[in-house]
C-alpha positions as CSV (number, residue, x, y, z in Angstrom):
1,M,127.3,38.8,235.7
2,R,124.5,41.2,235.7
3,P,125.6,43.0,232.4
4,L,125.7,39.5,230.7
5,L,122.1,38.8,231.9
6,R,120.9,42.2,230.7
7,S,122.4,41.7,227.3
8,A,120.9,38.2,227.0
9,S,117.5,39.6,228.1
10,L,117.8,42.4,225.6
11,A,118.7,40.0,222.8
12,S,115.7,37.8,223.7
13,L,113.4,40.8,223.8
14,K,114.7,42.0,220.4
15,R,114.2,38.5,218.9
16,V,110.6,38.3,220.2
17,L,109.8,41.8,219.0
18,L,111.3,41.0,215.5
19,H,109.3,37.8,215.3
20,S,106.1,39.6,216.4
21,L,106.5,42.3,213.8
22,L,107.3,39.7,211.1
23,L,104.1,37.7,212.0
24,L,102.0,40.9,212.0
25,A,103.4,41.9,208.5
26,I,102.6,38.4,207.1
27,S,99.1,38.4,208.5
28,L,98.3,41.9,207.2
29,S,99.7,41.2,203.8
30,G,97.3,38.3,203.4
31,C,94.4,40.7,203.8
32,D,96.0,43.1,201.4
33,T,96.6,40.4,198.9
34,E,92.9,39.3,198.9
35,R,91.7,42.9,198.6
36,H,94.2,43.6,195.8
37,R,93.1,40.5,193.9
38,L,89.4,41.5,194.2
39,M,90.1,45.1,193.2
40,T,92.2,44.0,190.2
41,D,90.1,41.0,189.0
42,H,86.5,41.9,189.9
43,Y,86.1,45.6,190.8
44,P,86.3,46.9,187.2
45,S,83.4,44.7,186.2
46,Y,81.0,45.9,189.0
47,P,78.2,48.2,188.1
48,E,79.0,51.9,188.6
49,G,76.7,52.2,191.7
50,V,78.4,49.3,193.4
51,R,81.9,50.8,192.7
52,W,80.6,54.1,194.1
53,A,79.5,52.4,197.3
54,I,82.7,50.5,197.7
55,D,84.8,53.6,197.2
56,R,82.8,55.4,200.0
57,G,82.7,52.4,202.4
58,K,79.0,52.0,202.0
59,I,76.9,48.9,201.2
60,L,73.8,48.4,199.1
61,R,71.1,45.7,199.0
62,G,72.1,43.0,196.5
63,M,75.9,43.4,197.0
64,N,77.7,40.0,197.3
65,Q,80.1,39.2,200.1
66,D,83.2,40.1,198.1
67,Q,81.8,43.6,197.5
68,V,80.9,44.1,201.2
69,Y,84.4,42.9,202.1
70,L,85.9,45.6,199.7
71,A,83.6,48.3,201.2
72,L,83.8,47.5,204.9
73,G,86.8,45.1,205.4
74,S,86.7,41.8,207.3
75,P,84.0,41.4,209.9
76,V,85.0,40.6,213.5
77,C,82.6,37.6,213.4
78,K,80.4,35.7,211.0
79,K,77.3,33.7,212.0
80,D,74.9,31.5,210.1
81,V,71.4,31.7,211.6
82,G,68.3,29.8,210.7
83,D,65.2,32.0,210.2
84,E,61.9,30.6,209.2
85,G,63.5,27.7,207.2
86,R,66.1,29.8,205.5
87,V,69.8,30.4,206.3
88,V,70.8,34.0,207.0
89,T,74.5,34.8,207.2
90,V,75.4,37.7,209.5
91,W,78.6,39.6,209.4
92,L,79.3,41.6,212.6
93,Y,81.5,44.7,212.7
94,P,83.2,46.5,215.6
95,P,82.0,45.3,218.9
96,I,80.5,47.8,221.3
97,G,80.4,45.4,224.2
98,R,82.3,42.5,225.6
99,D,81.6,39.7,223.0
100,A,82.3,40.7,219.4
101,C,80.0,37.9,218.2
102,I,77.0,39.2,220.2
103,T,77.6,43.0,220.7
104,S,78.4,44.7,217.5
105,A,77.9,48.2,216.2
106,F,77.0,47.1,212.7
107,R,75.6,43.9,211.2
108,V,75.1,42.9,207.6
109,Y,72.6,40.2,206.7
110,F,73.1,38.0,203.6
111,E,70.8,35.4,202.1
112,E,72.2,33.2,199.4
113,G,75.4,35.3,199.5
114,V,73.6,38.6,198.8
115,V,72.9,41.6,201.2
116,T,69.3,41.7,202.2
117,T,69.5,44.3,205.0
118,W,71.8,45.7,207.8
119,D,71.5,47.2,211.3
120,R,73.5,49.9,213.0
121,F,73.5,50.1,216.8
122,T,74.6,53.0,219.0
123,T,74.0,51.4,222.4
124,P,75.5,48.1,223.5
125,T,73.4,45.4,221.9
126,R,73.4,43.2,225.0
127,Y,70.4,45.4,226.0
128,T,68.7,45.0,222.6
129,D,69.5,41.4,221.8
130,P,67.0,38.7,222.7
131,A,68.3,35.4,224.2
132,G,70.7,33.8,221.7
133,G,72.2,37.1,220.6
134,M,70.4,37.6,217.3
135,P,67.9,40.4,216.8
136,A,64.6,39.8,215.1
137,Y,64.5,41.6,211.7
């Protein structure tokens, strides 16, 4: 009976692995599709300086969210924060602490869909963030 159990376990393991790989491929292709669409439909019309920044993985003040996505990829977390009566959208990139939405190495700030500024942290931001997890800027 043991060989039968082993073959059943092996078959189940193979099935789970195949489904996991299929799910991963589908989820990754969604990101590639969006990037491909933006690169095909919008990238050629961007100003030369913006195309230069995207090609080098850099951002510039005034870039829109699609342009930042092309330059840096998807953020690990997005937040909308009220600041003196205006809404600031913050995109957070790789976490350097436990919580990706509080501790991040890089933050991009948008107002009305356009980059206004960004911050890069080299130490865990849990030591630099005030209560609420958002730095003053």
